[in-house]
N, C-alpha and C positions, 0 to 999 in steps of 0.2 A: 920387716915383713909387710908385704902388700896385703890389703884386704882380700884380694882375689886369691891369695895363697891359702886362705882358710878352707877352700874347697878340698885341699889335700890334708889339712890338719884335722878337721872335724871327723871325717870318716876314720882316720887313723886312731883318734881318741876313742871313738865308738867301738872300733874293733878290738883295740888293745885292752881297754878298761871295761867296757859294758858287755860285749858279746863274746869275749874269749873265755867262757866258762861252760861247763857241761850242764845243761838244764836237768832238773829232776822232773821226771815225768811219771805220772801214775798210770797212764795208758799209753800203749805203744803208738797209737795213731796221732799223738800230739807232736807238733813240731815247734820250732823256736817262735814262730809268729803266735801260735796258740799260747805259749808260755808268756810271751810279751803282753798279750791281751789279758790274761789272768792277773799278771802283776799290775797292769794299769787299773783294772777293776779293784784289786785289793788296796791299791794306794789311793783310789778315788771312789769309795763306796757311794753308790747312788748316781754314778756317772751315766749320762745319756748316750745313746748310740752315736749321735753326731759328734759329741765331745770325745768319745772313745775313738772314733774314726780319726780325728785329728791327732790325738795323743799317740796312737800306734802307727799312724800313717798307712792305714789300710782303707780302701774305698768301702763305702757303706754297704754295697751289694755283697761283697765277699764277707764283710764283717757280719752282716745279718745271717748269712749261712752258718758261720762259725758259732755265733751266739745261739742260734736255734739248736745246733748240735750240743753245745754246752748245757743248754736248758734240759734237753732230753737226757743227757748224761748226769744230771743233777750236780753240775759244777757251779752253776750260777742260778740265781732267781731273778725274775723280771717283775717289777712292780710299777704301776702307774704313778706318775708324779702327783703329789697333792696340789701343787701349784698350777700345773697344766696337764690335764688328763690325756692330752695327745702324746705326751712324752713318756717313754718307758725308762725307768731307772734300773740299773744293773747292780747286783750285789753277789758276793761269793756265798755259795753253800759250803757246808763243812768240808767236803772233799776238795772243792776248788780252793778253799782257804788253806787246806793242808799243802796243796801243790804250791800255792803262793808263798807260804811260810818257808817251805823247803828251798824254794828258789831264792828267796830273799837271803836266807842263811848262806847259800852257796855263793851268791853274788858278793855278800859282805866278806866271806872268807877269801874269795878270789881277789877282791880289792885290797884286803889286808895283806895277802901274799904278794900282790903286785907292788904295793907301796913299801913293803918291808925291805926292798932293795935300795931305798933312798934314805939319805940322812934326814934328820928332823928338819933342818933348815930347807932342804929340798922339798920335803912334804909340804911345809908351810908355803913355799913359793907356788907349788902346784895348786894347793887349795885356794890361795889368794887369786891366782890367775883364773881358776874356774869360777870362783865367786864373782870376779869382775866380769867375766864373759856372761855369766847368768844375768847380772844386772843390766848389761847392754842388750842381751837377747830379749829381755822383758819389754824393751822399748819398741821392738818390731811389731 
């Protein structure tokens, strides 16, 4: 496989493994991007807006609007960083945390179901390949 062929493999992985589940929403107006943002905050408590923007690949302007709405809806809380008062840190409120936990459970169930189709040695190969990919991605 040529390195350039990864442009086809990575989106296929993301679609088949990561995004091919039905998100749990507590409010009708939430979409997959909103769920992705809550998951990123849940996995990275205290994340800044600029860090979150990189994690979820949403520009800061659009992300700011979503964060403002999440604050009004009491899904997240914003606190000033103790290290740098110019930076706002994001945390989940109870309702946001419930959405996060429901979605993490659904993702884990989806992954377990997806990988149940593979033999143990195939699962080991996939995990090894993904860990190797992660190791090299960290070098970028």
